[in-house]
LUMNU-611952 format. One record per residue (C-alpha): x, y, z. Coordinates in steps of 0.02 Angstrom, whole numbers. Example, Ala and Ser with C-alpha at 12.3 -4.5 7.8 and 13.67 -1.06 7.14 Angstrom:
REM LUMNU-611952
      xx      yy      zz
     615    -225     390
     684     -53     357
***
This chain:
REM LUMNU-611952
      xx      yy      zz
    9677    5427     964
    9834    5331    1035
    9859    5174    1127
    9998    5178    1257
   10111    5033    1318
   10193    5097    1477
   10366    5010    1492
   10488    4956    1631
   10414    5109    1743
   10465    5141    1924
   10624    5174    1859
   10636    4987    1909
   10767    4900    2011
   10920    4981    1940
   11067    5076    2012
   11050    5263    2060
   11106    5320    1909
   10976    5269    1815
   10850    5273    1928
   10807    5492    1896
   10788    5444    1715
   10662    5295    1758
   10569    5385    1866
   10540    5516    1727
   10489    5366    1614
   10370    5297    1751
   10274    5480    1724
   10262    5471    1546
   10127    5389    1452
   10194    5360    1288
   10353    5255    1292
   10267    5157    1163
   10139    5202    1054
   10056    5174     902
    9930    5244     795
    9750    5173     816
    9613    5151     697
    9447    5225     690
    9396    5052     748
    9482    5040     895
    9383    5033    1053
    9388    5202    1181
    9426    5075    1326
    9518    4927    1318
    9451    4745    1374
    9543    4682    1511
    9507    4514    1577
    9595    4365    1686
    9503    4198    1662
    9443    4121    1509
    9365    3936    1488
    9341    3848    1304
    9266    3693    1243
    9242    3621    1093
    9161    3470    1169
    9075    3432    1326
    8982    3596    1329
    8817    3523    1333
    8856    3424    1491
    8731    3442    1616
    8838    3501    1735
    8935    3632    1630
    8826    3779    1671
    8850    3734    1861
    9029    3728    1820
    9035    3908    1751
    8951    3964    1905
    9081    3903    2018
    9229    3947    1905
    9152    4134    1854
    9274    4158    1713
    9288    4320    1626
    9255    4251    1463
    9169    4077    1392
    9232    4045    1203
    9071    3934    1163
    8975    3884    1027
    9000    3899     831
    8944    4026     694
    9060    4013     565
    9083    3875     434
    9083    3723     536
    8903    3774     607
    8820    3800     442
    8929    3640     350
    8890    3525     479
    8751    3568     605
    8618    3490     503
    8699    3337     482
    8721    3186     584
    8902    3215     572
    8902    3375     682
    8901    3265     832
    9086    3231     813
    9246    3332     785
    9249    3484     779
    9105    3561     861
    9021    3406     943
    8851    3500     919
    8728    3454    1075
    8585    3426     946
    8539    3418     760
    8506    3542     649
    8520    3715     602
    8366    3790     707
    8383    3668     849
    8563    3721     867
    8528    3924     847
    8403    3882     981
    8526    3788    1100
    8663    3901    1074
    8545    4068    1098
    8490    3987    1254
    8665    3949    1310
    8732    4134    1288
    8583    4192    1394
    8625    4058    1524
    8809    4113    1528
    8756    4287    1537
    8666    4265    1683
    8800    4206    1765
    8898    4370    1735
    9025    4298    1599
    9039    4359    1424
    9022    4240    1261
    9146    4228    1143
    9088    4114     981
    9208    4017     876
    9216    4090     676
    9277    3960     568
    9320    4089     435
    9352    3968     293
    9374    3787     316
    9223    3699     249
    9181    3513     253
    9062    3440     104
    9059    3390     -65
    8996    3492    -218
    8908    3324    -280
    8898    3159    -229
    8768    3022    -278
    8652    3088    -140
    8682    3283    -205
    8776    3417    -137
    8821    3362      50
    8885    3473     202
    8925    3660     166
    8872    3638     -14
    8694    3571      29
    8690    3706     138
    8724    3853      10
    8621    3763    -108
    8474    3715      -9
    8471    3795     175
    8523    3975     158
    8385    4066     244
    8372    4234     161
    8267    4308     301
    8379    4244     421
    8560    4294     328
    8507    4400     163
    8524    4354     -20
    8658    4240     -81
    8803    4332    -145
    8836    4219    -275
    8734    4074    -339
    8872    3951    -369
    8963    3908    -220
    9124    3848    -300
    9153    4037    -348
    9188    4077    -160
    9325    3950    -158
    9520    3945    -166
    9590    3871    -326
    9754    3830    -372
    9885    3866    -511
    9784    3760    -629
    9630    3828    -604
    9573    3683    -487
    9480    3681    -315
    9602    3666    -157
    9551    3505     -79
    9608    3364      31
    9509    3228     147
    9623    3252     301
    9484    3252     435
    9359    3142     319
    9204    3215     425
    9063    3109     370
    9159    3043     233
    9183    3231     160
    9312    3322      80
    9371    3492     142
    9387    3642      55
    9426    3829      64
    9352    3989      39
    9459    4126       0
    9462    4259     101
    9502    4391     -30
    9354    4355    -130
    9233    4501     -80
    9086    4393    -111
    9150    4265      30
    9172    4404     146
    8992    4455     119
    8958    4270     183
    9049    4308     328
    8967    4471     360
    8787    4369     362
    8850    4243     477
    8911    4368     596
    8761    4465     626
    8693    4296     632
    8802    4264     789
    8776    4449     859
    8573    4417     849
    8621    4253     947
    8666    4362    1088
    8856    4345    1075
    8984    4475    1144
    9126    4441    1019
    9206    4316     897
    9382    4218     891
    9411    4202     700
    9512    4024     677
    9569    3930     525
    9630    4115     485
    9767    4081     346
    9775    4066     149
    9836    3922      51
    9926    3952    -128
    9775    4017    -201
    9770    4088    -380
    9589    4139    -389
    9582    4328    -464
    9568    4408    -303
    9720    4348    -248
    9810    4358    -408
    9767    4542    -432
    9793    4575    -253
    9972    4504    -238
   10013    4609    -409
    9933    4773    -325
   10045    4746    -184
   10194    4717    -276
   10151    4884    -381
   10127    4971    -232
   10302    4903    -158
   10418    4896    -276
   10452    5014    -443
   10481    4912    -610
   10671    4904    -595
   10664    4835    -427
   10551    4716    -484
   10655    4650    -631
   10819    4656    -532
   10746    4577    -369
   10620    4465    -417
   10662    4435    -596
   10474    4515    -654
   10493    4596    -825
   10319    4651    -831
   10201    4625    -679
   10027    4644    -755
   10078    4519    -881
   10180    4390    -771
   10098    4237    -720
   10152    4174    -548
   10172    3990    -522
   10150    3999    -332
   10079    4142    -222
   10120    4042     -59
   10093    4079     119
   10184    3962     248
   10320    3883     179
   10484    3785     244
   10610    3926     307
   10750    3825     217
   10657    3856      49
   10631    4029      86
   10668    4163     -45
   10651    4376     -44
   10486    4336    -157
   10425    4186     -66
   10428    4326      92
   10339    4449       7
   10204    4310     -35
   10190    4275     144
   10183    4449     203
   10049    4496      73
    9950    4331     122
    9959    4401     319
    9921    4588     281
    9778    4532     163
    9694    4399     309
    9712    4553     415
    9628    4681     299
    9474    4534     295
    9474    4516     479
    9458    4706     512
    9327    4736     372
    9218    4582     435
    9231    4583     614
    9298    4754     652
    9221    4888     541
    9064    4783     485
    9030    4673     659
    9065    4840     767
    8946    4941     653
    8815    4811     720
    8879    4814     905
    9026    4949     934
    9086    4843    1100
    9091    4671     991
    9239    4586    1053
    9377    4534     925
    9485    4411     938
    9613    4284     813
    9657    4102     850
    9834    4079     794
    9996    3966     812
   10161    3980     858
   10232    3810     941
   10386    3842     979
   10430    4003     907
   10401    3922     725
   10410    4070     609
   10390    4070     407
   10296    3897     418
   10221    3931     566
   10137    4095     661
    9998    4184     570
   10092    4357     594
   10269    4314     585
   10290    4448     434
   10139    4560     476
   10186    4751     491
   10214    4794     645
   10074    4944     624
    9947    4803     590
    9998    4679     734
    9854    4657     830
    9782    4818     811
    9583    4834     836
    9585    4653     915
    9537    4641    1107
    9630    4476    1135
    9740    4329    1058
    9733    4144    1055
    9906    4055    1028
    9932    3871    1008
   10080    3810    1084
   10049    3626     991
   10161    3483    1046
   10296    3592    1103
   10226    3624    1290
   10118    3479    1338
   10257    3372    1421
   10396    3383    1562
   10589    3308    1524
   10643    3385    1705
   10813    3306    1690
   10848    3370    1530
   10783    3564    1570
   10616    3535    1484
   10468    3613    1600
   10339    3621    1456
   10307    3783    1482
   10250    3934    1382
   10337    4081    1483
   10440    4138    1330
   10297    4131    1237
   10191    4218    1341
   10299    4364    1363
   10351    4388    1172
   10136    4413    1152
   10135    4516    1291
   10278    4624    1218
   10207    4621    1043
   10014    4646    1085
   10029    4811    1188
   10003    4701    1355
    9812    4650    1293
    9749    4493    1369
    9778    4335    1271
    9807    4142    1315
    9894    3983    1275
    9813    3829    1194
    9945    3688    1240
    9851    3549    1212
    9868    3458    1380
    9742    3418    1527
    9869    3355    1649
    9971    3515    1732
    9791    3619    1747
    9885    3713    1910
   10040    3748    1813
    9956    3799    1645
    9843    3923    1754
    9971    3989    1840
   10104    4026    1701
    9977    4122    1615
    9935    4230    1767
   10113    4253    1797
   10148    4329    1646
   10005    4442    1583
    9893    4301    1506
    9703    4250    1545
    9716    4068    1575
    9660    3961    1498
    9670    3861    1340
    9599    3702    1286
    9550    3549    1434
    9461    3655    1564
    9419    3485    1614
    9256    3525    1752
    9197    3330    1713
    9342    3265    1811
    9310    3322    1989
    9494    3350    2038
    9521    3457    1898
    9363    3559    1924
    9416    3579    2113
    9584    3648    2049
    9514    3755    1914
    9378    3828    2035
    9510    3843    2185
    9651    3941    2059
    9517    4052    1955
    9436    4105    2132
    9632    4156    2200
    9658    4263    2039
    9500    4337    2051
    9530    4397    2232
    9699    4463    2182
    9634    4545    2020
    9697    4721    2109
    9885    4663    2054
    9853    4546    1922
    9716    4624    1813
    9774    4752    1706
    9937    4744    1771
   10120    4781    1654
   10272    4688    1664
   10427    4788    1746
   10573    4674    1705
   10740    4744    1731
   10817    4717    1553
   10742    4679    1397
   10755    4522    1281
   10758    4570    1099
   10642    4465     980
   10732    4461     820
   10586    4503     709
   10685    4598     587
   10792    4434     552
   10636    4332     518
   10588    4476     408
   10760    4424     309
   10722    4235     323
   10838    4205     459
   10742    4102     590
   10927    4053     657
   10904    4206     758
   10749    4123     834
   10830    4001     893
   10966    4093     963
   10832    4180    1056
   10755    4032    1126
   10944    3977    1186
   10961    4149    1272
   10789    4154    1344
   10814    3995    1413
   10953    4022    1504
   10891    4200    1568
   10730    4107    1638
   10833    3969    1726
   10958    4100    1798
   10785    4196    1862
   10847    4351    1782
   10681    4464    1766
   10646    4511    1584
   10523    4572    1481
   10516    4535    1285
   10504    4655    1135
   10509    4624     951
   10661    4734     893
   10576    4818     766
   10474    4923     912
   10643    4963    1002
   10652    5131     909
   10480    5163     992
   10553    5112    1144
   10679    5263    1142
   10653    5331    1326
   10657    5152    1391
   10830    5154    1455
   10836    4979    1517
   10985    4859    1453
   10921    4787    1279
   10992    4603    1260
   11014    4560    1074
   11017    4373    1059
   11118    4372     914
   11267    4444     970
   11389    4340    1068
   11439    4454    1179
   11258    4497    1242
   11297    4446    1419
   11390    4602    1426
   11250    4720    1451
   11190    4606    1589
   11356    4670    1688
   11323    4877    1658
   11208    4876    1815
   11176    4777    1976
   11005    4671    1941
   10890    4580    2065
   10937    4387    2124
   10817    4253    2162
   10878    4116    2237
   10761    3966    2197
   10761    3795    2097
   10792    3812    1893
   10624    3729    1910
   10534    3882    1965
   10516    4031    1839
   10516    4215    1920
   10416    4370    1846
   10380    4549    1894
   10245    4651    1875
   10166    4805    1926
    9994    4848    2002
    9884    4949    1847
    9832    5082    1989
    9989    5068    2111
   10131    5134    2008
   10256    5133    2129
   10204    4939    2215
   10285    4772    2136
   10225    4603    2131
   10333    4439    2119
   10270    4288    2036
   10343    4121    2058
   10272    3964    1969
   10361    3791    2011
   10366    3664    1871
   10430    3523    1971
   10336    3351    1973
   10341    3175    1984
   10330    3126    1797
   10230    3017    1717
   10348    2826    1685
   10304    2860    1493
   10432    2989    1432
   10384    3144    1379
   10205    3096    1398
   10064    3223    1423
    9986    3129    1572
    9813    3049    1591
    9750    3212    1677
    9762    3300    1827
    9789    3132    1931
    9948    3143    1848
   10013    3326    1869
   10083    3268    2044
   10182    3429    2081
   10318    3433    2224
   10314    3579    2331
   10465    3726    2297
   10565    3746    2458
   10530    3918    2447
   10665    4070    2382
   10771    4212    2438
   10747    4356    2354
   10857    4512    2317
   10751    4641    2241
   10826    4819    2189
   10706    4969    2236
   10727    5145    2195
   10840    5248    2314
   10692    5372    2350
   10572    5227    2376
   10519    5130    2542
   10454    4964    2550
   10327    4960    2696
   10253    4785    2694
   10286    4612    2608
   10145    4503    2588
   10130    4322    2507
    9984    4197    2458
    9955    4056    2365
    9821    3957    2293
    9813    3824    2433
    9826    3970    2561
    9751    4122    2498
    9771    4207    2657
    9910    4343    2656
   10027    4318    2755
   10164    4464    2803
   10347    4435    2771
   10480    4498    2873
   10619    4598    2752
   10780    4672    2763
   10807    4849    2681
   11001    4884    2609
   11080    5006    2494
   10929    5011    2397
   10894    4802    2405
   10761    4723    2500
   10795    4540    2555
   10656    4422    2597
   10615    4230    2615
   10480    4166    2512
   10394    4010    2602
   10372    3833    2514
   10229    3828    2402
   10144    3697    2284
   10136    3791    2123
   10103    3982    2122
   10164    4102    2248
   10105    4270    2242
   10205    4417    2326
   10139    4584    2356
   10279    4726    2393
   10184    4885    2454
   10298    5032    2413
   10287    5210    2451
***
């Protein structure tokens, strides 16, 4: 079975000399294909809106909000280590899970009821699965606490099956000296944090028991979080890394490249995962690459293969981190081989951390995730994703940028308890829902491709990523209609004749001069993107997102809430879009969340170009272009 990703259809918007070849592209189903695994779905999951809450989901108005917003997916509830470590303690009422009731059975009943209530409102429920972050103390004056208390005294064999091992310490990550890896960063209830090892087959049995429990509770799927490994030297990690090296390098290469004389007898002083890029070495990158492969194999083993054996349509997702394109020290997939990237997964959560929760408009900082969204979309085969931006102020902008770039708004901070935020979330989700025919399952059709330098990252060169960010910012400011594709996938796009911009090359702009491009005249505080509806192969949709606002007095502040969003309307735009010579534009309509009724726009057609003006809009303007 093959999964396909159609890129750059409609011959899109280029000169006549390129149009014929691009029209051929539009008829092909496989410009980019990857071999699927047996666990892949027959039909991909498509959705456009999501809400996620780690707190306040027990609020009396929560279900009413779900009824009003009508999200496709509700990320709700805890079914992994947070649940079993904390639900039976008085500390579960705080971070991270904010359980509304105390006790395993009480929480189980509560979440099962909520799952039924959310289903009754037409949404799917995806539960959070903390896959390894354990809170507790193996011993204390009062005996084991947290996870260790649960494992020793509260494990219910009727519910979870037989314990995989008697001693829970045998499930944990250990350092090079054999000591348990732990810290006290959160100090929840005064307890320490420990980490289970995803390479330990017995820990995977624990996760499988928890997976079955969640499915029995009525879940539609899981999003896995805390999905990384540390410098673990347990027998499973040591054996696994050595096996990886043995399969990847011969003995001569191991000796010459890494100084490993005898792999079987070699003792590693470290088997790191994320690390400082400035201190990276070829061996450290092999450690990181293996770590990410091993984690992906654990994910597939537990949630894809086992989970879907129980529930064939189980939704699987990962909660990962990207920030401002951090690599080697951030991003759980930065060295993952391309053939494993996103395989068998339905959607992604990528956190932007502190990279996008504020604006500094005078310095050209829009507090956006546009470039990140386009990168994820290009790497993830156009499947759904969301961005966690860690700010609850610019609700309208956060929703709009995802809708405009193939994502599903939104991550955290759907603050329904704030009446103004709730009003705008409902308004914007309703707008997306009423325009699903051009938003849901659409495909990007930028006129050029900006290459993300994954091959450089794999060589330890993160400066290439800094150049990528710089070039991407320039293209966004100039309103060039572009898509992002990792450079290690270019060979799979041999039929895609669009110009490829390599940000590592000083003359990257020369590629923009090889063919006429569309022009969009609007403020540099507005972003533009172009997509194709999934069922109308010639129509176009122009998305405009306005980030201009009255900023909080405190510089680079996330703001106090939606009252501080204060968007300043964009005066509109003039668009000159290229269209294929043998196509005819029949109608152009515009709508916004504040004025959802579509309004026809006058336009002119000249020499393969259509010109029209977009009226003033507050944050998001959606322009439909009907082409025959």
